[in-house]
A tleap script that builds the chain and sets N, CA, C and O, in Angstrom:
source leaprc.protein.ff14SB
mol = sequence {
  NMET ARG ASN GLN LEU LEU ALA SER LEU VAL
  LEU LEU SER THR ALA ALA CYS SER THR THR
  GLU PRO ASN VAL THR ILE GLN ASP ALA GLN
  GLY ASN TYR ILE THR THR SER ASP TYR GLU
  ALA MET GLN ARG THR GLU PHE ILE ASP ALA
  MET LYS MET GLY LEU LYS ASP PHE ASP ARG
  ARG MET THR GLU LEU ARG THR ARG ALA ASN
  GLU LEU GLY GLY GLU HIE LEU SER ASP PHE
  ALA GLU CYS GLU SER GLU LEU ARG GLU ALA
  ARG THR ASN PHE GLU SER GLN LEU SER ILE
  ALA GLU ASN SER MET ALA GLY ASP TRP PRO
  GLU GLU ARG SER ASP THR VAL LYS ALA TYR
  GLN GLU LEU ARG GLU ASP LEU ASP GLU ALA
  PHE GLU ASP VAL LEU ASP CALA
}
set mol.1.N position { 20.429 26.599 29.264 }
set mol.1.CA position { 20.631 24.889 29.512 }
set mol.1.C position { 19.414 23.959 28.602 }
set mol.1.O position { 19.408 22.974 27.863 }
set mol.2.N position { 18.519 24.848 29.111 }
set mol.2.CA position { 17.126 24.176 28.778 }
set mol.2.C position { 16.990 24.324 27.687 }
set mol.2.O position { 16.413 23.337 27.233 }
set mol.3.N position { 17.302 25.379 26.591 }
set mol.3.CA position { 17.046 25.687 25.297 }
set mol.3.C position { 18.627 24.576 24.493 }
set mol.3.O position { 18.552 24.175 23.331 }
set mol.4.N position { 19.571 24.351 25.169 }
set mol.4.CA position { 20.492 23.498 24.629 }
set mol.4.C position { 19.802 21.850 24.708 }
set mol.4.O position { 19.856 20.997 23.822 }
set mol.5.N position { 19.203 21.748 25.969 }
set mol.5.CA position { 18.761 20.237 25.453 }
set mol.5.C position { 17.609 19.948 25.236 }
set mol.5.O position { 17.065 18.906 25.599 }
set mol.6.N position { 16.994 21.043 24.478 }
set mol.6.CA position { 15.629 21.299 23.746 }
set mol.6.C position { 16.094 21.102 22.208 }
set mol.6.O position { 15.388 20.686 21.290 }
set mol.7.N position { 17.322 21.460 22.151 }
set mol.7.CA position { 18.109 21.819 20.816 }
set mol.7.C position { 18.245 20.774 20.173 }
set mol.7.O position { 17.801 20.418 19.082 }
set mol.8.N position { 19.443 19.882 21.554 }
set mol.8.CA position { 19.807 18.344 21.100 }
set mol.8.C position { 18.789 17.271 20.900 }
set mol.8.O position { 19.026 16.277 20.214 }
set mol.9.N position { 17.596 17.494 21.538 }
set mol.9.CA position { 16.436 16.511 21.821 }
set mol.9.C position { 15.556 16.660 19.975 }
set mol.9.O position { 14.947 15.750 19.413 }
set mol.10.N position { 15.787 18.070 19.437 }
set mol.10.CA position { 15.246 18.220 18.278 }
set mol.10.C position { 16.057 17.849 17.056 }
set mol.10.O position { 15.611 17.438 15.985 }
set mol.11.N position { 17.503 18.089 17.436 }
set mol.11.CA position { 18.608 17.421 16.130 }
set mol.11.C position { 18.480 16.015 16.353 }
set mol.11.O position { 18.352 15.355 15.322 }
set mol.12.N position { 18.484 15.157 17.823 }
set mol.12.CA position { 18.712 13.594 17.965 }
set mol.12.C position { 17.103 12.933 17.171 }
set mol.12.O position { 16.970 11.795 16.722 }
set mol.13.N position { 16.211 13.849 17.186 }
set mol.13.CA position { 14.951 12.879 16.559 }
set mol.13.C position { 15.158 13.141 14.877 }
set mol.13.O position { 14.891 12.266 14.054 }
set mol.14.N position { 15.674 14.483 14.511 }
set mol.14.CA position { 15.420 14.973 13.241 }
set mol.14.C position { 16.369 13.559 12.495 }
set mol.14.O position { 15.995 12.875 11.542 }
set mol.15.N position { 17.716 13.413 13.306 }
set mol.15.CA position { 18.305 12.529 12.763 }
set mol.15.C position { 17.911 11.050 12.958 }
set mol.15.O position { 18.477 10.270 12.192 }
set mol.16.N position { 17.133 10.580 13.750 }
set mol.16.CA position { 16.702 9.384 13.328 }
set mol.16.C position { 15.698 8.996 13.170 }
set mol.16.O position { 15.127 7.973 13.548 }
set mol.17.N position { 15.261 10.272 12.260 }
set mol.17.CA position { 14.110 9.960 11.531 }
set mol.17.C position { 14.353 10.324 9.735 }
set mol.17.O position { 13.566 10.072 8.822 }
set mol.18.N position { 15.757 11.010 9.649 }
set mol.18.CA position { 16.146 10.883 8.099 }
set mol.18.C position { 16.944 9.337 7.925 }
set mol.18.O position { 18.117 9.274 8.293 }
set mol.19.N position { 16.462 8.449 7.517 }
set mol.19.CA position { 17.089 7.294 6.980 }
set mol.19.C position { 16.754 7.270 5.596 }
set mol.19.O position { 15.646 7.568 5.149 }
set mol.20.N position { 17.617 6.952 5.014 }
set mol.20.CA position { 18.052 7.046 3.474 }
set mol.20.C position { 17.090 6.235 2.712 }
set mol.20.O position { 16.894 6.511 1.529 }
set mol.21.N position { 16.175 4.788 3.554 }
set mol.21.CA position { 15.673 3.960 2.992 }
set mol.21.C position { 14.277 4.132 4.138 }
set mol.21.O position { 14.281 4.261 5.362 }
set mol.22.N position { 12.906 4.057 2.947 }
set mol.22.CA position { 12.352 4.423 4.854 }
set mol.22.C position { 11.928 3.042 5.773 }
set mol.22.O position { 11.772 1.945 5.237 }
set mol.23.N position { 11.826 3.187 6.697 }
set mol.23.CA position { 11.358 1.594 7.599 }
set mol.23.C position { 9.757 1.734 7.874 }
set mol.23.O position { 9.264 1.895 8.991 }
set mol.24.N position { 9.105 1.650 6.760 }
set mol.24.CA position { 7.510 1.397 6.664 }
set mol.24.C position { 7.289 -0.147 6.813 }
set mol.24.O position { 7.698 -0.953 5.977 }
set mol.25.N position { 6.599 -0.493 7.961 }
set mol.25.CA position { 6.323 -1.677 7.681 }
set mol.25.C position { 4.717 -2.003 7.597 }
set mol.25.O position { 3.851 -1.790 8.446 }
set mol.26.N position { 4.591 -2.656 6.147 }
set mol.26.CA position { 3.280 -2.746 5.378 }
set mol.26.C position { 2.457 -3.649 6.166 }
set mol.26.O position { 1.248 -3.512 6.352 }
set mol.27.N position { 3.537 -5.012 6.823 }
set mol.27.CA position { 3.005 -6.167 7.484 }
set mol.27.C position { 3.286 -6.337 8.716 }
set mol.27.O position { 4.463 -6.190 9.046 }
set mol.28.N position { 2.363 -6.666 9.650 }
set mol.28.CA position { 3.399 -7.155 11.252 }
set mol.28.C position { 3.778 -8.359 11.106 }
set mol.28.O position { 3.833 -8.891 9.997 }
set mol.29.N position { 4.068 -8.909 12.126 }
set mol.29.CA position { 5.200 -10.448 11.691 }
set mol.29.C position { 4.324 -11.285 11.797 }
set mol.29.O position { 4.956 -12.341 11.777 }
set mol.30.N position { 2.622 -11.677 11.962 }
set mol.30.CA position { 1.759 -12.391 11.607 }
set mol.30.C position { 1.509 -11.896 10.447 }
set mol.30.O position { 0.598 -12.703 10.262 }
set mol.31.N position { 1.502 -11.127 9.245 }
set mol.31.CA position { 1.881 -10.806 8.047 }
set mol.31.C position { 0.738 -10.111 8.122 }
set mol.31.O position { 0.534 -9.646 7.001 }
set mol.32.N position { -0.365 -9.707 9.085 }
set mol.32.CA position { -1.524 -8.885 9.371 }
set mol.32.C position { -0.774 -7.636 8.420 }
set mol.32.O position { 0.455 -7.639 8.357 }
set mol.33.N position { -1.401 -6.792 7.839 }
set mol.33.CA position { -1.600 -5.193 7.290 }
set mol.33.C position { -1.856 -4.603 7.872 }
set mol.33.O position { -2.918 -4.730 8.481 }
set mol.34.N position { -0.841 -3.345 8.088 }
set mol.34.CA position { -1.517 -2.105 9.290 }
set mol.34.C position { -2.918 -1.976 9.084 }
set mol.34.O position { -3.573 -2.322 8.101 }
set mol.35.N position { -3.377 -1.312 10.372 }
set mol.35.CA position { -4.821 -1.060 10.214 }
set mol.35.C position { -5.056 0.410 9.740 }
set mol.35.O position { -4.090 1.173 9.705 }
set mol.36.N position { -6.466 0.895 9.325 }
set mol.36.CA position { -6.539 1.688 8.356 }
set mol.36.C position { -5.771 3.423 9.394 }
set mol.36.O position { -5.002 4.287 8.974 }
set mol.37.N position { -6.493 3.264 10.877 }
set mol.37.CA position { -6.396 4.212 11.576 }
set mol.37.C position { -4.309 4.516 11.523 }
set mol.37.O position { -3.717 5.578 11.717 }
set mol.38.N position { -3.817 3.369 11.249 }
set mol.38.CA position { -2.166 3.487 11.551 }
set mol.38.C position { -1.479 4.827 10.128 }
set mol.38.O position { -0.731 5.804 10.105 }
set mol.39.N position { -2.564 3.813 8.884 }
set mol.39.CA position { -2.151 4.958 7.912 }
set mol.39.C position { -2.474 6.274 7.959 }
set mol.39.O position { -1.730 7.159 7.535 }
set mol.40.N position { -4.255 6.584 8.778 }
set mol.40.CA position { -4.447 7.614 8.747 }
set mol.40.C position { -3.656 8.474 9.705 }
set mol.40.O position { -3.685 9.704 9.668 }
set mol.41.N position { -2.916 7.732 10.605 }
set mol.41.CA position { -2.135 8.887 11.732 }
set mol.41.C position { -0.632 9.282 11.085 }
set mol.41.O position { 0.282 9.869 11.665 }
set mol.42.N position { -0.662 8.718 9.540 }
set mol.42.CA position { 1.329 8.911 9.203 }
set mol.42.C position { 1.016 10.056 8.025 }
set mol.42.O position { 0.254 10.348 7.103 }
set mol.43.N position { 2.186 10.472 8.767 }
set mol.43.CA position { 2.881 11.910 7.845 }
set mol.43.C position { 2.742 11.414 6.371 }
set mol.43.O position { 2.806 10.215 6.099 }
set mol.44.N position { 2.550 12.382 5.434 }
set mol.44.CA position { 2.437 12.581 4.003 }
set mol.44.C position { 3.491 11.690 3.189 }
set mol.44.O position { 3.149 10.850 2.358 }
set mol.45.N position { 4.984 12.016 3.577 }
set mol.45.CA position { 5.764 11.492 3.209 }
set mol.45.C position { 5.829 9.706 3.615 }
set mol.45.O position { 5.962 8.725 2.883 }
set mol.46.N position { 5.692 9.820 4.902 }
set mol.46.CA position { 5.748 7.997 4.990 }
set mol.46.C position { 4.325 7.227 4.594 }
set mol.46.O position { 4.223 6.002 4.528 }
set mol.47.N position { 3.491 7.955 4.401 }
set mol.47.CA position { 2.266 7.310 3.905 }
set mol.47.C position { 2.759 7.258 2.375 }
set mol.47.O position { 3.159 6.146 2.031 }
set mol.48.N position { 2.784 7.894 1.758 }
set mol.48.CA position { 3.210 7.955 -0.117 }
set mol.48.C position { 4.097 6.757 0.000 }
set mol.48.O position { 3.890 5.716 -0.624 }
set mol.49.N position { 5.349 6.993 1.040 }
set mol.49.CA position { 6.156 5.415 0.299 }
set mol.49.C position { 5.361 4.671 0.798 }
set mol.49.O position { 4.683 4.124 -0.073 }
set mol.50.N position { 4.929 4.172 2.479 }
set mol.50.CA position { 3.914 2.842 2.544 }
set mol.50.C position { 3.145 2.500 1.395 }
set mol.50.O position { 3.258 1.302 1.134 }
set mol.51.N position { 2.105 3.377 0.305 }
set mol.51.CA position { 1.235 3.036 -0.341 }
set mol.51.C position { 2.102 2.903 -1.555 }
set mol.51.O position { 1.629 2.142 -2.400 }
set mol.52.N position { 3.322 3.485 -1.872 }
set mol.52.CA position { 4.113 2.882 -3.120 }
set mol.52.C position { 4.842 1.280 -2.628 }
set mol.52.O position { 5.210 0.476 -3.485 }
set mol.53.N position { 4.915 1.115 -1.740 }
set mol.53.CA position { 5.210 -0.254 -1.446 }
set mol.53.C position { 4.097 -1.212 -1.535 }
set mol.53.O position { 4.011 -2.254 -2.185 }
set mol.54.N position { 3.252 -0.631 -0.734 }
set mol.54.CA position { 1.781 -1.547 -1.146 }
set mol.54.C position { 1.684 -2.158 -2.423 }
set mol.54.O position { 1.488 -3.369 -2.530 }
set mol.55.N position { 1.817 -1.336 -3.480 }
set mol.55.CA position { 1.623 -1.286 -4.908 }
set mol.55.C position { 2.928 -2.135 -5.167 }
set mol.55.O position { 2.573 -3.233 -5.597 }
set mol.56.N position { 3.554 -2.097 -5.123 }
set mol.56.CA position { 4.998 -2.969 -5.052 }
set mol.56.C position { 4.687 -4.220 -4.603 }
set mol.56.O position { 5.241 -5.124 -5.229 }
set mol.57.N position { 4.016 -4.526 -3.768 }
set mol.57.CA position { 3.573 -5.809 -2.945 }
set mol.57.C position { 1.985 -6.415 -3.916 }
set mol.57.O position { 1.665 -7.503 -4.395 }
set mol.58.N position { 1.519 -5.461 -3.870 }
set mol.58.CA position { 0.437 -5.927 -4.905 }
set mol.58.C position { 0.654 -6.308 -6.107 }
set mol.58.O position { -0.068 -7.152 -6.638 }
set mol.59.N position { 1.952 -5.598 -6.886 }
set mol.59.CA position { 2.256 -6.062 -8.476 }
set mol.59.C position { 2.603 -7.807 -8.240 }
set mol.59.O position { 2.124 -8.711 -8.925 }
set mol.60.N position { 3.647 -7.984 -6.977 }
set mol.60.CA position { 4.583 -8.777 -7.212 }
set mol.60.C position { 3.136 -9.753 -6.642 }
set mol.60.O position { 2.713 -10.431 -7.579 }
set mol.61.N position { 2.582 -9.889 -5.757 }
set mol.61.CA position { 1.681 -10.803 -5.577 }
set mol.61.C position { 0.732 -11.395 -6.689 }
set mol.61.O position { 0.429 -12.583 -6.797 }
set mol.62.N position { 0.253 -10.203 -7.617 }
set mol.62.CA position { -0.243 -10.615 -8.743 }
set mol.62.C position { 0.680 -11.133 -9.953 }
set mol.62.O position { 0.065 -11.416 -10.981 }
set mol.63.N position { 1.777 -11.259 -9.964 }
set mol.63.CA position { 2.444 -11.958 -10.497 }
set mol.63.C position { 2.817 -13.254 -10.265 }
set mol.63.O position { 3.131 -14.086 -11.115 }
set mol.64.N position { 2.760 -13.421 -8.812 }
set mol.64.CA position { 2.802 -15.134 -7.833 }
set mol.64.C position { 1.236 -15.540 -8.582 }
set mol.64.O position { 1.289 -16.443 -9.417 }
set mol.65.N position { -0.022 -14.961 -8.332 }
set mol.65.CA position { -1.069 -15.495 -8.669 }
set mol.65.C position { -1.403 -16.027 -10.201 }
set mol.65.O position { -2.100 -16.943 -10.636 }
set mol.66.N position { -0.243 -14.611 -11.048 }
set mol.66.CA position { -0.492 -15.455 -12.331 }
set mol.66.C position { 0.135 -16.734 -12.662 }
set mol.66.O position { -0.361 -17.608 -13.373 }
set mol.67.N position { 1.223 -16.759 -12.106 }
set mol.67.CA position { 2.405 -18.116 -11.850 }
set mol.67.C position { 1.485 -19.368 -11.614 }
set mol.67.O position { 1.520 -20.349 -12.356 }
set mol.68.N position { 0.848 -19.283 -10.772 }
set mol.68.CA position { 0.036 -20.109 -10.373 }
set mol.68.C position { -0.856 -20.817 -10.913 }
set mol.68.O position { -1.019 -22.034 -10.999 }
set mol.69.N position { -1.659 -19.560 -11.422 }
set mol.69.CA position { -2.947 -20.063 -12.325 }
set mol.69.C position { -2.330 -21.032 -13.836 }
set mol.69.O position { -2.797 -22.062 -14.321 }
set mol.70.N position { -1.213 -20.262 -14.242 }
set mol.70.CA position { -0.337 -20.949 -14.900 }
set mol.70.C position { -0.055 -22.142 -15.124 }
set mol.70.O position { -0.414 -22.692 -16.164 }
set mol.71.N position { 0.656 -22.768 -14.162 }
set mol.71.CA position { 1.178 -23.720 -13.414 }
set mol.71.C position { -0.069 -24.842 -13.170 }
set mol.71.O position { 0.183 -26.040 -13.303 }
set mol.72.N position { -1.344 -24.413 -12.828 }
set mol.72.CA position { -2.612 -24.921 -12.361 }
set mol.72.C position { -3.320 -25.428 -13.693 }
set mol.72.O position { -3.942 -26.463 -13.931 }
set mol.73.N position { -3.040 -24.463 -14.375 }
set mol.73.CA position { -3.905 -24.512 -15.797 }
set mol.73.C position { -5.389 -24.683 -16.272 }
set mol.73.O position { -6.136 -24.494 -15.311 }
set mol.74.N position { -5.963 -24.927 -17.233 }
set mol.74.CA position { -7.284 -25.084 -17.450 }
set mol.74.C position { -8.210 -23.944 -16.770 }
set mol.74.O position { -8.328 -22.798 -17.206 }
set mol.75.N position { -8.944 -24.554 -15.439 }
set mol.75.CA position { -9.977 -23.226 -14.891 }
set mol.75.C position { -9.545 -22.537 -14.021 }
set mol.75.O position { -10.016 -21.485 -13.587 }
set mol.76.N position { -8.492 -23.164 -13.668 }
set mol.76.CA position { -7.551 -21.941 -12.715 }
set mol.76.C position { -7.114 -20.428 -13.743 }
set mol.76.O position { -7.237 -19.285 -13.302 }
set mol.77.N position { -6.576 -20.773 -15.222 }
set mol.77.CA position { -5.768 -20.104 -15.722 }
set mol.77.C position { -7.697 -19.366 -16.380 }
set mol.77.O position { -8.111 -18.207 -16.373 }
set mol.78.N position { -8.055 -20.036 -16.622 }
set mol.78.CA position { -9.433 -19.136 -17.499 }
set mol.78.C position { -9.867 -18.079 -16.109 }
set mol.78.O position { -9.891 -16.891 -16.430 }
set mol.79.N position { -10.197 -18.355 -14.675 }
set mol.79.CA position { -10.689 -17.794 -13.729 }
set mol.79.C position { -9.475 -16.646 -13.504 }
set mol.79.O position { -9.812 -15.662 -12.845 }
set mol.80.N position { -8.429 -16.684 -13.879 }
set mol.80.CA position { -7.139 -15.696 -13.298 }
set mol.80.C position { -7.425 -14.744 -14.664 }
set mol.80.O position { -7.001 -13.600 -14.500 }
set mol.81.N position { -7.884 -14.913 -15.620 }
set mol.81.CA position { -8.432 -14.247 -16.771 }
set mol.81.C position { -9.807 -13.348 -16.840 }
set mol.81.O position { -10.045 -12.223 -17.281 }
set mol.82.N position { -10.700 -14.486 -16.123 }
set mol.82.CA position { -11.669 -12.943 -15.695 }
set mol.82.C position { -11.203 -12.096 -14.579 }
set mol.82.O position { -11.798 -11.036 -14.386 }
set mol.83.N position { -10.319 -12.392 -13.900 }
set mol.83.CA position { -10.198 -11.552 -13.051 }
set mol.83.C position { -9.013 -10.428 -13.351 }
set mol.83.O position { -8.974 -9.418 -12.649 }
set mol.84.N position { -8.262 -10.588 -14.181 }
set mol.84.CA position { -7.127 -10.189 -14.299 }
set mol.84.C position { -7.902 -8.234 -14.998 }
set mol.84.O position { -7.343 -7.159 -14.782 }
set mol.85.N position { -8.728 -8.356 -15.488 }
set mol.85.CA position { -8.926 -6.571 -16.241 }
set mol.85.C position { -9.448 -5.676 -14.759 }
set mol.85.O position { -9.113 -4.517 -14.515 }
set mol.86.N position { -10.243 -6.449 -13.974 }
set mol.86.CA position { -10.430 -5.934 -12.748 }
set mol.86.C position { -9.347 -5.456 -12.012 }
set mol.86.O position { -9.057 -4.292 -11.735 }
set mol.87.N position { -8.838 -6.401 -11.757 }
set mol.87.CA position { -7.600 -6.039 -11.024 }
set mol.87.C position { -6.687 -4.927 -11.347 }
set mol.87.O position { -6.088 -4.195 -10.559 }
set mol.88.N position { -6.676 -4.919 -12.963 }
set mol.88.CA position { -5.521 -3.967 -13.668 }
set mol.88.C position { -6.297 -2.485 -13.434 }
set mol.88.O position { -5.773 -1.420 -13.107 }
set mol.89.N position { -7.682 -2.762 -13.701 }
set mol.89.CA position { -8.293 -1.720 -13.185 }
set mol.89.C position { -8.665 -0.943 -11.615 }
set mol.89.O position { -8.870 0.270 -11.558 }
set mol.90.N position { -8.698 -1.581 -10.741 }
set mol.90.CA position { -8.702 -1.513 -9.476 }
set mol.90.C position { -7.088 -0.785 -9.323 }
set mol.90.O position { -7.027 0.380 -8.930 }
set mol.91.N position { -5.898 -1.491 -9.633 }
set mol.91.CA position { -4.741 -1.181 -9.376 }
set mol.91.C position { -4.462 0.193 -10.111 }
set mol.91.O position { -3.542 0.866 -9.647 }
set mol.92.N position { -5.372 0.845 -11.556 }
set mol.92.CA position { -4.863 2.142 -12.305 }
set mol.92.C position { -5.802 3.439 -11.441 }
set mol.92.O position { -5.448 4.613 -11.331 }
set mol.93.N position { -7.208 2.742 -10.838 }
set mol.93.CA position { -7.427 3.436 -9.849 }
set mol.93.C position { -6.878 4.249 -8.595 }
set mol.93.O position { -7.058 5.374 -8.128 }
set mol.94.N position { -6.178 3.213 -8.304 }
set mol.94.CA position { -5.566 3.613 -6.660 }
set mol.94.C position { -4.800 4.331 -6.914 }
set mol.94.O position { -4.750 5.420 -6.342 }
set mol.95.N position { -3.730 3.887 -8.088 }
set mol.95.CA position { -2.497 4.356 -8.370 }
set mol.95.C position { -2.820 6.485 -8.665 }
set mol.95.O position { -2.337 7.438 -8.053 }
set mol.96.N position { -3.757 6.441 -9.778 }
set mol.96.CA position { -4.245 7.370 -9.562 }
set mol.96.C position { -4.813 8.304 -8.754 }
set mol.96.O position { -4.604 9.504 -8.933 }
set mol.97.N position { -5.836 7.688 -7.473 }
set mol.97.CA position { -6.012 8.226 -6.477 }
set mol.97.C position { -4.426 8.334 -5.306 }
set mol.97.O position { -4.425 8.984 -4.260 }
set mol.98.N position { -3.413 7.661 -5.751 }
set mol.98.CA position { -2.064 7.827 -4.722 }
set mol.98.C position { -1.411 8.922 -5.356 }
set mol.98.O position { -0.707 9.518 -4.542 }
set mol.99.N position { -1.355 9.682 -7.113 }
set mol.99.CA position { -1.050 10.490 -7.218 }
set mol.99.C position { -1.685 12.160 -7.121 }
set mol.99.O position { -1.038 13.202 -7.016 }
set mol.100.N position { -3.385 11.942 -7.211 }
set mol.100.CA position { -3.893 13.115 -6.522 }
set mol.100.C position { -3.515 13.623 -5.318 }
set mol.100.O position { -3.311 14.832 -5.200 }
set mol.101.N position { -3.337 12.511 -3.978 }
set mol.101.CA position { -3.166 12.307 -2.708 }
set mol.101.C position { -1.500 12.993 -2.576 }
set mol.101.O position { -1.150 13.726 -1.650 }
set mol.102.N position { -0.786 12.644 -3.500 }
set mol.102.CA position { 0.735 12.976 -3.568 }
set mol.102.C position { 0.969 14.604 -4.046 }
set mol.102.O position { 1.975 15.290 -3.868 }
set mol.103.N position { -0.308 14.979 -4.713 }
set mol.103.CA position { -0.112 16.231 -5.474 }
set mol.103.C position { -0.915 17.250 -4.541 }
set mol.103.O position { -0.563 18.429 -4.497 }
set mol.104.N position { -2.164 16.707 -3.681 }
set mol.104.CA position { -3.059 18.005 -2.886 }
set mol.104.C position { -2.096 18.651 -2.575 }
set mol.104.O position { -0.904 18.344 -2.571 }
set mol.105.N position { -2.699 19.740 -2.255 }
set mol.105.CA position { -2.829 21.021 -0.821 }
set mol.105.C position { -2.643 20.455 -0.451 }
set mol.105.O position { -2.754 19.276 -0.790 }
set mol.106.N position { -1.889 21.225 1.282 }
set mol.106.CA position { -1.634 20.905 2.721 }
set mol.106.C position { -3.585 20.780 2.971 }
set mol.106.O position { -4.112 19.762 3.420 }
set mol.107.N position { -4.332 21.981 2.583 }
set mol.107.CA position { -5.648 21.739 3.489 }
set mol.107.C position { -6.965 20.611 2.603 }
set mol.107.O position { -8.160 20.481 2.865 }
set mol.108.N position { -6.186 20.006 1.611 }
set mol.108.CA position { -6.732 18.588 0.832 }
set mol.108.C position { -6.143 17.424 1.237 }
set mol.108.O position { -6.721 16.374 0.956 }
set mol.109.N position { -4.989 17.389 1.913 }
set mol.109.CA position { -4.353 15.990 2.384 }
set mol.109.C position { -4.837 15.286 3.363 }
set mol.109.O position { -4.457 14.146 3.629 }
set mol.110.N position { -5.838 16.001 4.060 }
set mol.110.CA position { -6.288 14.324 5.083 }
set mol.110.C position { -7.590 13.748 4.374 }
set mol.110.O position { -7.917 12.586 4.618 }
set mol.111.N position { -8.288 14.471 3.566 }
set mol.111.CA position { -9.404 13.941 3.056 }
set mol.111.C position { -8.485 13.068 1.421 }
set mol.111.O position { -9.195 12.370 0.698 }
set mol.112.N position { -7.917 13.135 1.288 }
set mol.112.CA position { -7.308 12.562 -0.638 }
set mol.112.C position { -6.044 12.064 0.498 }
set mol.112.O position { -4.962 12.356 -0.011 }
set mol.113.N position { -5.884 11.513 1.647 }
set mol.113.CA position { -5.218 10.658 2.697 }
set mol.113.C position { -6.261 9.361 2.421 }
set mol.113.O position { -6.043 8.293 1.850 }
set mol.114.N position { -7.699 9.981 3.170 }
set mol.114.CA position { -8.477 9.003 3.452 }
set mol.114.C position { -8.951 8.400 2.330 }
set mol.114.O position { -9.264 7.213 2.422 }
set mol.115.N position { -9.069 8.956 1.304 }
set mol.115.CA position { -9.839 8.542 -0.259 }
set mol.115.C position { -8.770 7.702 -0.492 }
set mol.115.O position { -8.947 6.814 -1.326 }
set mol.116.N position { -7.657 7.786 0.079 }
set mol.116.CA position { -6.245 6.392 -1.061 }
set mol.116.C position { -6.255 5.588 0.437 }
set mol.116.O position { -6.227 4.372 0.247 }
set mol.117.N position { -6.270 5.751 1.083 }
set mol.117.CA position { -6.645 4.687 1.968 }
set mol.117.C position { -7.846 3.428 1.308 }
set mol.117.O position { -7.625 2.227 1.149 }
set mol.118.N position { -8.890 4.049 1.070 }
set mol.118.CA position { -10.089 3.273 1.150 }
set mol.118.C position { -9.816 2.666 -0.822 }
set mol.118.O position { -10.136 1.539 -1.201 }
set mol.119.N position { -9.179 3.761 -1.761 }
set mol.119.CA position { -8.547 2.826 -2.525 }
set mol.119.C position { -7.797 1.519 -2.617 }
set mol.119.O position { -7.872 0.620 -3.455 }
set mol.120.N position { -6.761 1.702 -1.106 }
set mol.120.CA position { -5.682 0.543 -1.083 }
set mol.120.C position { -6.601 -0.673 -0.507 }
set mol.120.O position { -6.374 -1.873 -0.659 }
set mol.121.N position { -7.634 -0.112 0.154 }
set mol.121.CA position { -8.253 -1.755 0.896 }
set mol.121.C position { -9.350 -2.407 -0.251 }
set mol.121.O position { -9.917 -3.496 -0.344 }
set mol.122.N position { -9.342 -0.897 -1.244 }
set mol.122.CA position { -10.245 -1.990 -2.643 }
set mol.122.C position { -9.652 -2.652 -3.103 }
set mol.122.O position { -10.084 -3.729 -3.514 }
set mol.123.N position { -8.502 -2.302 -3.214 }
set mol.123.CA position { -7.552 -3.194 -3.844 }
set mol.123.C position { -7.143 -4.263 -3.434 }
set mol.123.O position { -6.998 -5.311 -4.063 }
set mol.124.N position { -6.866 -3.959 -1.969 }
set mol.124.CA position { -6.441 -5.458 -1.592 }
set mol.124.C position { -7.455 -6.753 -1.533 }
set mol.124.O position { -7.323 -7.958 -1.747 }
set mol.125.N position { -8.717 -5.742 -1.064 }
set mol.125.CA position { -9.657 -6.979 -1.164 }
set mol.125.C position { -10.012 -7.367 -2.321 }
set mol.125.O position { -10.480 -8.498 -2.188 }
set mol.126.N position { -10.054 -6.942 -3.721 }
set mol.126.CA position { -10.074 -7.329 -5.052 }
set mol.126.C position { -8.890 -8.650 -5.429 }
set mol.126.O position { -9.115 -9.684 -6.058 }
set mol.127.N position { -7.774 -8.252 -4.888 }
set mol.127.CA position { -6.631 -9.231 -4.897 }
set mol.127.C position { -7.249 -10.477 -3.977 }
set mol.127.O position { -7.598 -11.591 -4.370 }
set mol.128.N position { -7.270 -9.994 -2.780 }
set mol.128.CA position { -7.560 -11.406 -1.776 }
set mol.128.C position { -8.478 -12.565 -2.788 }
set mol.128.O position { -8.154 -13.740 -2.959 }
set mol.129.N position { -9.863 -11.779 -3.469 }
set mol.129.CA position { -10.817 -12.452 -3.806 }
set mol.129.C position { -10.454 -13.084 -5.050 }
set mol.129.O position { -11.031 -14.081 -5.483 }
set mol.130.N position { -9.198 -12.322 -5.798 }
set mol.130.CA position { -9.167 -13.045 -7.085 }
set mol.130.C position { -8.423 -14.315 -6.743 }
set mol.130.O position { -8.597 -15.350 -7.386 }
set mol.131.N position { -7.708 -14.233 -5.866 }
set mol.131.CA position { -6.862 -15.343 -5.330 }
set mol.131.C position { -7.412 -16.750 -4.545 }
set mol.131.O position { -6.864 -17.850 -4.465 }
set mol.132.N position { -8.626 -16.312 -4.035 }
set mol.132.CA position { -9.734 -17.277 -3.630 }
set mol.132.C position { -10.594 -17.697 -4.953 }
set mol.132.O position { -10.955 -18.848 -5.199 }
set mol.133.N position { -10.800 -16.788 -5.589 }
set mol.133.CA position { -11.581 -17.717 -6.813 }
set mol.133.C position { -10.692 -18.187 -7.608 }
set mol.133.O position { -10.984 -19.187 -8.263 }
set mol.134.N position { -9.253 -17.519 -7.760 }
set mol.134.CA position { -8.271 -18.461 -8.887 }
set mol.134.C position { -7.614 -19.839 -8.371 }
set mol.134.O position { -7.180 -20.797 -9.010 }
set mol.135.N position { -7.677 -19.649 -7.287 }
set mol.135.CA position { -6.690 -20.675 -6.550 }
set mol.135.C position { -7.860 -21.802 -5.806 }
set mol.135.O position { -7.314 -22.859 -5.489 }
set mol.136.N position { -9.366 -21.740 -5.481 }
set mol.136.CA position { -9.920 -22.667 -5.134 }
set mol.136.C position { -10.746 -23.193 -6.313 }
set mol.136.O position { -11.535 -24.040 -5.893 }
set mol.137.N position { -10.841 -23.030 -7.445 }
set mol.137.CA position { -11.185 -23.346 -8.432 }
set mol.137.C position { -11.467 -25.055 -8.759 }
set mol.137.O position { -11.855 -25.416 -9.870 }
savepdb mol mol.pdb
quit
């Protein structure tokens, strides 16, 4: 009986975890991004999915910043041009680190996950600074 109950619980938890679309929340209800400790606690698949969603969000916000700078014109546009190459470099660095983490061996995974979190945080900080520099001009 106990083994049947245990088997049933395992099956239920497996079924609950296997959705076709990842249910990863990058931001809470107030728009705050999840914390480093939240990322560090994620399993590999969940983490990689979250990082890829974060990259899509970065691209969306980058487009938003470019559009806003174009609308404002003048100094805002030149400030964006100055930030753009740094943002592209940060994106490339993050994407490279994400690929390394995704393909890392099990023993290297914790360190690569941590390095990826750091690269992601730097990417987000660079984007936040660009928003301030471009829109506050």
